[in-house]
C-alpha positions as CSV (number, residue, x, y, z in Angstrom):
1,X,0.0,0.0,0.0
2,X,1.4,3.3,-1.0
3,X,1.1,6.7,0.6
4,X,-0.7,9.4,-1.4
5,X,0.7,12.8,-2.0
6,X,-0.3,15.3,0.6
7,X,-1.9,18.7,0.0
8,X,-1.0,21.6,2.3
9,X,-3.8,23.4,4.3
10,X,-4.6,26.9,3.3
11,X,-3.8,29.5,5.9
12,X,-5.3,32.4,3.9
13,X,-4.6,35.1,6.5
14,X,-0.9,35.0,5.9
15,X,0.6,34.5,2.4
16,X,4.1,33.8,4.0
17,X,2.6,30.9,6.0
18,X,1.0,29.5,2.9
19,X,4.4,29.6,1.1
20,X,6.2,27.9,4.0
21,X,3.5,25.2,4.3
22,X,3.6,24.6,0.5
23,X,7.4,24.1,0.6
24,X,7.2,21.7,3.5
25,X,4.5,19.6,1.7
26,X,6.4,19.7,-1.5
27,X,9.5,18.3,0.3
28,X,7.3,15.6,2.0
29,X,5.8,14.6,-1.3
30,X,9.2,14.3,-2.9
31,X,10.2,11.9,-0.1
32,X,6.9,10.0,-0.4
33,X,7.3,9.6,-4.2
34,X,10.9,8.4,-3.8
35,X,10.0,5.8,-1.1
36,X,6.9,4.7,-3.0
37,X,8.6,4.0,-6.3
38,X,8.0,0.5,-7.4
39,X,8.7,-1.4,-10.5
40,X,7.8,-5.0,-11.5
41,X,11.3,-5.6,-12.8
42,X,13.4,-8.0,-10.8
43,X,15.9,-5.2,-9.9
44,X,14.3,-1.7,-9.9
45,X,16.8,0.8,-11.3
46,X,15.9,3.7,-9.0
47,X,17.2,7.2,-8.8
48,X,20.1,8.5,-6.8
49,X,18.9,8.9,-3.2
50,X,16.0,6.5,-3.4
51,X,15.5,4.1,-0.4
52,X,13.7,0.8,-0.3
53,X,13.1,-2.2,2.0
54,X,13.8,-5.6,0.7
55,X,14.4,-9.1,2.1
56,X,18.0,-8.0,2.3
57,X,17.1,-5.1,4.6
58,X,17.0,-1.3,4.2
59,X,18.8,-0.2,1.0
60,X,19.7,3.2,-0.5
61,X,20.8,4.1,-4.0
62,X,24.1,5.9,-4.5
63,X,26.4,6.5,-7.5
64,X,27.6,2.9,-7.5
65,X,24.2,1.2,-7.1
66,X,22.0,-0.2,-4.3
67,X,23.7,-0.5,-0.9
68,X,22.3,-2.4,2.1
69,X,22.6,-0.8,5.6
70,X,24.1,-3.2,8.0
71,X,22.2,-3.9,11.2
72,X,23.3,-5.5,14.5
């Protein structure tokens, strides 16, 4: 199940507050979209900075490919 993109609330009394809230929600949506990326290919290519959870553990994508974070 994926998380939907979020929409910022409108705080119409203060345009600066609207701008700040929009930026926060834009950043959150960028993270959501990166985490929710899914492809039916055996090994999803991904973009630099993507993260995923696999049977190998938590992985992140860097310049040299997918790397698994080591646990205990």
